[in-house]
FIROPA-901637 format. One record per atom (N, C-alpha, C): x, y, z. Coordinates in steps of 0.2 Angstrom, whole numbers, padded with zeros to 4 digits, always signed. Example, Ala and Ser with C-alpha at 12.3 -4.5 7.8 and 13.67 -1.06 7.14 Angstrom:
<sites>
+0066-0028+0039+0062-0022+0039+0066-0016+0039+0064-0011+0035+0068-0005+0036+0064+0000+0039
</sites>
This chain:
<sites>
+0510+0432+0655+0507+0435+0649+0500+0434+0652+0495+0440+0648+0489+0443+0651+0488+0443+0643+0481+0443+0645+0474+0442+0640+0468+0447+0642+0467+0451+0634+0462+0454+0637+0454+0451+0639+0451+0449+0643+0444+0444+0642+0441+0447+0647+0433+0445+0648+0428+0444+0651+0429+0437+0654+0430+0437+0662+0427+0432+0666+0420+0430+0665+0419+0422+0668+0417+0420+0663+0408+0418+0673+0414+0420+0677+0413+0420+0686+0411+0426+0688+0416+0431+0688+0413+0436+0691+0409+0444+0685+0412+0442+0679+0410+0446+0673+0414+0454+0673+0419+0455+0675+0425+0459+0676+0430+0458+0670+0428+0463+0666+0433+0463+0659+0439+0466+0660+0445+0462+0662+0451+0465+0665+0457+0461+0659+0463+0464+0663+0468+0458+0660+0465+0451+0662+0469+0447+0661+0469+0440+0665+0474+0435+0664+0476+0433+0666+0484+0429+0667+0483+0422+0661+0488+0422+0658+0488+0415+0652+0493+0411+0662+0492+0406+0662+0494+0400+0664+0495+0398+0659+0493+0392+0657+0497+0389+0650+0494+0388+0644+0500+0389+0636+0496+0388+0630+0496+0382+0628+0492+0379+0624+0492+0372+0621+0488+0376+0614+0482+0370+0613+0481+0373+0605+0475+0378+0609+0471+0382+0616+0468+0383+0620+0475+0386+0625+0470+0392+0626+0472+0395+0635+0469+0394+0640+0472+0392+0647+0471+0393+0652+0472+0397+0657+0469+0401+0656+0466+0407+0662+0462+0410+0665+0466+0414+0671+0465+0415+0680+0463+0421+0679+0458+0424+0681+0455+0430+0682+0459+0434+0688+0461+0439+0688+0466+0443+0691+0462+0446+0698+0456+0448+0698+0451+0448+0701+0448+0443+0706+0445+0437+0705+0440+0433+0707+0446+0426+0709+0450+0426+0703+0451+0418+0705+0451+0412+0700+0446+0413+0698+0441+0408+0693+0447+0407+0690+0449+0398+0687+0451+0397+0681+0447+0395+0676+0449+0397+0668+0445+0394+0662+0448+0393+0655+0444+0386+0654+0447+0388+0647+0444+0393+0639+0449+0396+0637+0447+0398+0631+0449+0399+0623+0446+0399+0620+0452+0398+0613+0454+0403+0610+0461+0402+0608+0467+0408+0607+0465+0412+0603+0466+0418+0600+0464+0421+0597+0470+0421+0588+0466+0419+0584+0471+0417+0578+0475+0426+0574+0480+0427+0575+0483+0434+0574+0486+0432+0566+0485+0436+0561+0483+0436+0555+0488+0434+0552+0496+0429+0550+0501+0432+0546+0501+0437+0543+0506+0440+0542+0509+0443+0537+0507+0440+0531+0506+0446+0525+0509+0442+0520+0513+0450+0516+0518+0444+0512+0521+0448+0503+0519+0454+0497+0517+0457+0496+0514+0459+0489+0519+0460+0483+0516+0458+0479+0526+0460+0473+0524+0467+0473+0529+0469+0473+0529+0479+0474+0534+0481+0467+0531+0486+0461+0536+0486+0456+0539+0495+0458+0546+0494+0460+0545+0500+0462+0552+0504+0455+0547+0510+0456+0551+0514+0446+0555+0518+0453+0562+0520+0447+0564+0525+0450+0567+0530+0444+0567+0535+0441+0570+0538+0436+0571+0535+0427+0564+0532+0426+0567+0524+0420+0568+0519+0422+0569+0515+0427+0573+0510+0431+0567+0508+0438+0568+0501+0434+0563+0497+0440+0565+0491+0440+0561+0491+0448+0565+0483+0450+0558+0482+0456+0559+0476+0456+0553+0471+0462+0557+0469+0466+0551+0471+0469+0553+0472+0478+0547+0470+0483+0545+0469+0485+0538+0467+0489+0538+0471+0496+0533+0471+0500+0528+0474+0505+0525+0472+0508+0527+0472+0515+0520+0470+0519+0515+0471+0521+0511+0465+0522+0503+0468+0526+0499+0464+0525+0493+0468+0532+0492+0459+0533+0488+0460+0529+0482+0451+0528+0479+0453+0524+0472+0457+0521+0470+0458+0529+0464+0463+0527+0465+0473+0528+0472+0471+0526+0474+0479+0524+0470+0483+0521+0470+0487+0519+0466+0492+0512+0471+0494+0511+0472+0495+0503+0478+0499+0500+0475+0506+0495+0476+0511+0493+0474+0514+0490+0481+0518+0484+0477+0521+0480+0481+0526+0474+0482+0529+0479+0489+0531+0478+0492+0538+0484+0495+0535+0492+0495+0530+0491+0495+0529+0498+0506+0526+0500+0507+0527+0504+0513+0530+0504+0517+0520+0510+0521+0519+0509+0524+0513+0513+0533+0512+0511+0533+0506+0515+0541+0505+0512+0541+0499+0512+0545+0496+0502+0547+0492+0504+0553+0490+0503+0552+0481+0505+0559+0477+0505+0564+0478+0497+0568+0478+0493+0570+0478+0489+0578+0474+0493+0576+0468+0493+0581+0464+0496+0584+0466+0502+0590+0469+0504+0592+0471+0509+0590+0479+0510+0590+0482+0505+0587+0487+0505+0581+0490+0508+0578+0496+0509+0574+0497+0509+0569+0502+0506+0564+0504+0504+0563+0511+0499+0555+0512+0503+0556+0519+0503+0550+0522+0504+0548+0524+0497+0541+0523+0495+0535+0524+0488+0530+0525+0491+0528+0526+0486+0520+0527+0484+0517+0525+0480+0510+0521+0479+0506+0518+0475+0501+0521+0470+0508+0519+0463+0506+0523+0460+0498+0521+0456+0499+0515+0458+0492+0508+0452+0494+0502+0458+0486+0500+0453+0485+0492+0459+0482+0485+0455+0483+0481+0453+0485+0478+0450+0480+0474+0456+0474+0470+0452+0473+0466+0456+0466+0460+0450+0471+0455+0450+0470+0449+0444+0472+0456+0440+0466+0455+0434+0466+0458+0428+0466+0461+0427+0464+0466+0433+0462+0472+0433+0468+0477+0436+0467+0484+0434+0472+0490+0437+0466+0491+0441+0466+0494+0447+0459+0496+0452+0462+0502+0457+0460+0506+0460+0458+0512+0464+0462+0512+0471+0458+0504+0474+0463+0502+0481+0456+0494+0482+0461+0489+0486+0460+0485+0486+0461+0482+0494+0458+0477+0493+0461+0472+0502+0467+0470+0499+0471+0468+0504+0478+0466+0502+0479+0461+0500+0477+0456+0499+0474+0450+0501+0472+0449+0493+0469+0452+0490+0468+0453+0482+0474+0457+0477+0477+0460+0482+0482+0461+0474+0487+0457+0472+0487+0459+0468+0490+0454+0464+0498+0457+0461+0496+0465+0460+0505+0471+0460+0501+0475+0462+0508+0479+0466+0509+0485+0465+0516+0489+0461+0510+0494+0456+0514+0497+0456+0516+0505+0459+0524+0508+0457+0524+0513+0467+0529+0516+0462+0533+0523+0464+0539+0524+0464+0542+0527+0469+0546+0529+0467+0551+0530+0476+0550+0538+0476+0549+0539+0479+0548+0546+0485+0552+0548+0491+0557+0543+0491+0562+0548+0498+0569+0551+0493+0570+0550+0487+0577+0554+0483+0572+0555+0477+0569+0562+0473+0566+0559+0470+0569+0567+0466+0568+0566+0455+0571+0571+0454+0569+0575+0450+0567+0582+0452+0560+0587+0450+0567+0593+0441+0559+0589+0440+0561+0592+0430+0559+0602+0432+0563+0604+0429+0561+0609+0427+0560+0613+0422+0558+0619+0421+0561+0621+0413+0559+0627+0415+0565+0632+0414+0563+0641+0415+0564+0643+0407+0561+0646+0404+0558+0651+0401+0563+0658+0402+0567+0659+0396+0571+0664+0394+0568+0667+0386+0564+0671+0386+0562+0673+0378+0560+0667+0377+0560+0665+0370+0559+0662+0365+0562+0654+0367+0568+0652+0371+0572+0647+0374+0570+0645+0382+0568+0638+0379+0564+0633+0384+0572+0630+0390+0575+0629+0396+0579+0628+0397+0580+0623+0400+0581+0615+0400+0578+0608+0405+0582+0609+0411+0582+0610+0417+0586+0608+0423+0583+0602+0427+0585+0600+0430+0584+0596+0435+0588+0597+0445+0584+0596+0447+0586+0595+0454+0586+0588+0457+0589+0584+0460+0587+0579+0464+0588+0580+0472+0580+0577+0476+0581+0582+0484+0578+0574+0484+0576+0575+0492+0570+0569+0498+0562+0575+0494+0561+0567+0493+0554+0567+0491+0549+0573+0496+0554+0573+0502+0548+0578+0506+0550+0585+0504+0552+0587+0501+0556+0593+0500+0551+0599+0499+0550+0604+0499+0542+0606+0496+0547+0612+0493+0541+0614+0487+0546+0620+0480+0540+0624+0483+0538+0632+0480+0534+0636+0484+0534+0639+0477+0528+0640+0474+0526+0646+0468+0529+0652+0470+0533+0656+0467+0536+0665+0467+0539+0663+0470+0543+0657+0474+0550+0660+0478+0557+0658+0472+0562+0659+0472+0570+0658+0472+0573+0652+0474+0575+0649+0466+0577+0645+0468+0585+0643+0464+0591+0637+0466+0595+0639+0460+0596+0629+0458+0598+0627+0453+0599+0623+0451+0604+0623+0446+0609+0621+0444+0614+0616+0438+0617+0624+0434+0619+0628+0441+0623+0634+0439+0617+0641+0438+0614+0639+0438+0604+0646+0435+0601+0646+0442+0599+0651+0440+0593+0655+0448+0589+0658+0442+0583+0653+0448+0577+0655+0443+0571+0655+0448+0564+0656+0447+0557+0660+0450+0551+0656+0448+0549+0653+0452+0545+0648+0450+0537+0653+0449+0536+0651+0442+0533+0654+0440+0522+0649+0441+0523+0644+0438+0519+0635+0442+0522+0631+0442+0517+0624+0446+0520+0619+0446+0513+0614+0445+0519+0609+0442+0512+0605+0437+0514+0599+0441+0506+0596+0447+0508+0592+0451+0504+0584+0448+0509+0577+0449+0504+0572+0446+0501+0573+0443+0496+0574+0448+0487+0572+0446+0484+0576+0444+0488+0583+0439+0484+0584+0434+0483+0589+0437+0484+0591+0442+0482+0601+0446+0488+0603+0443+0487+0613+0442+0493+0614+0443+0491+0622+0447+0496+0623+0452+0500+0628+0457+0500+0634+0453+0496+0639+0453+0500+0646+0450+0498+0654+0453+0495+0650+0459+0495+0658+0466+0499+0656+0470+0503+0662+0468+0513+0665+0474+0508+0662+0482+0513+0656+0485+0513+0656+0490+0510+0648+0491+0503+0645+0488+0504+0639+0484+0512+0635+0485+0511+0630+0488+0518+0625+0487+0515+0617+0488+0521+0615+0487+0518+0606+0486+0526+0605+0489+0527+0596+0490+0531+0592+0488+0534+0590+0484+0541+0590+0484+0544+0586+0475+0542+0580+0476+0540+0576+0478+0538+0570+0476+0529+0569+0473+0525+0576+0475+0521+0574+0471+0521+0579+0464+0527+0583+0463+0527+0588+0457+0531+0586+0451+0525+0585+0447+0530+0579+0438+0533+0587+0436+0531+0594+0435+0536+0597+0431+0536+0603+0436+0540+0609+0436+0539+0617+0441+0542+0620+0434+0538+0622+0431+0539+0630+0425+0543+0637+0429+0547+0640+0427+0550+0646+0432+0554+0650+0424+0557+0655+0427+0559+0662+0421+0565+0662+0425+0571+0666+0425+0576+0671+0426+0575+0674+0432+0578+0673+0437+0579+0678+0441+0581+0682+0444
</sites>
């Protein structure tokens, strides 16, 4: 086994051979053969943060693994462990003690509030004159939707007029696109 370190005798910084490990390391320089003791570097233990994973009105308590100094922000994507299952999730809110914050260090996080993004349900409103017909499409969170394109769901064909995104923005220009996991609702008319 090797460790990258500067030799105190020759001054070369290189991969040095570890001869033995106990409360410190006994190391030999691969250039000059000098042997010395050096303290072990502490590798931080991973921590598990309580993660609430929401999917279409149901929530379950899971956990996400981080190193204590990892930075986490709203919008970040991670994999949450839910028993034997894993889910791709996107952070919707961070609870740090009694407060909700936009970003925090993993060791300061009480709970991550997330939503599953691997498979999402996209809500669509089809406007037919005075009548609005709600339909849904279940798809992968990375499935693209494009303003002006024609799609089909629940036996209906429609053309997208605009897309409302979860952060409040609205895509109206033909050709603009986003992925399913970012969509709040799609507004369409029959094609």
